[in-house]
N, C-alpha and C positions, 0 to 999 in steps of 0.2 A: 504493498499499499504506500503510495507517494504523496508528500505533502507540498503544498506551496503557500506563499503568502500573497494574499489579495488585499488591496487598499480601495475602498470606494474613498475618492478624493474629496477635497473641500467642496467643488463644485457639483459634484453627484449628491452630496448631503444637502448643499442647500437647494437643489433645484428638488428633492424630494424622490429620487429615484432608488433609494437604499433597497426597499422591497422588491423592485423590478429586479434589480441586478441579483438580489438573493434569489428570488424566483427561477432566474434563468440557470442559476447553479442547481439548484434543487432539481429542476426539470432535466439535467443533464446528468444525474447520478453524482453530483459532487456534495459531499459531504462537509459541512462546516463544523469543524473539530474545536475552534475557538472564534470567539469575536468579543470586539470592545470598539467603543467610540473613544476618540482621543482626540487631543487638540494640542498638535507638537508646538514647541518654540523653535525658534528660527535655530538655535544650535541642535535640537533635537533632529530637525530636518537636515541639516549639513552633515550629521554623523551619519544619518540614513543614506544620504545620497555622496557620501564622501568619495565613493569610486568615480563620481563626475566631477570631483572638485576642479580640474583643469579646462572641462567643457564650457564653452560659451554660455550654455543655459543654465549653470549651476545657482546663479544669485536668482533668477527669476523661478527656477523651479522651487528652490528653498523657500522663497517669498511665498509662492503660492500655496505650497503643503504647509505654510504655518500660518495661514490667512484665516483657518476655520476648522471647525471639526472635520475629522474623517473616521471611517469605520474599516478597522482592521480586522482581517480574519485569516485564520490557517484552515485552508481547503485540503480534502483529504479524499483520495480515489485513485483507481487504476489509470496511469498516464494523466495524472490532474495538472501538471506544469501544461503540458502540449494543449490539453484539453479545455483549460482556462484560458490560455493565449488565444486560441480559435475564438472563443466566445467573445473575448475582449474586442479582438480585431486588431489592425495595424495602428501601429502609434500616431501616425497621422490620419484622423478620422475620414479625411477625403479618400484616402485609399483602402479604407476598412470595406470588407465584404457586407453587402444588404444582410440586415438582420442582427449585426453584431452590435455590442453593447455600445462602442465608440461610434460607430456609424450610426446608431438610433440616438444617441445623447450627448456626444461632445459638441464642443462649440469651437474648439482650437486645438492645436497639436498639444498644448500643454494642458489645458482644462478639457482632458478627454476621459473623463470620468472615473477611470480605473486604472490601476496598477497591479502587475502580477509578476512574480518571478520569472527568471528566463530560464535557469537552469537548477539542477539538485543543488549545487553549492551555493548559489546566490539565494535559494529559498532556505537552506540551512541559516545563512547570515541574519538575511531578513526575518524569519519567524523568531529568532534568538533576539532579534533587537527588541520586538515588540511583546513577546511572551516568555514565559517561564514554563518550566514543564507541569506545573500543577495547574495552569490554565488551560491546558490542551487536553480532550477529551477523546478517545477513541484508541 
């Protein structure tokens, strides 16, 4: 059984699509093993996105991710990393397939509603960033 981290970003929370995103996970046999709402500080967002520190979007993404509450989840299931990324759609919502979360709800490349780990190694770091072992069921 594989695990991954999913974040419903501040734009998704503000626009009231948390339930719809969760429903799409559940309809695709993805189990939620942990979930909580957080409000990251700028420093916490910088820690989470530290791998991108030298990228030109680092400041804007960390500003955005610390601009409002977000919902962080540990998702569990067979092939869940790939399955979640398919449900999310391409990072640039204009390139995302019809029916994906980003195509349906995103408003720009940064405000694209969701984040998902891209590999088992990334998932391990990202899950550990937000959750301890006592908070994850399953």
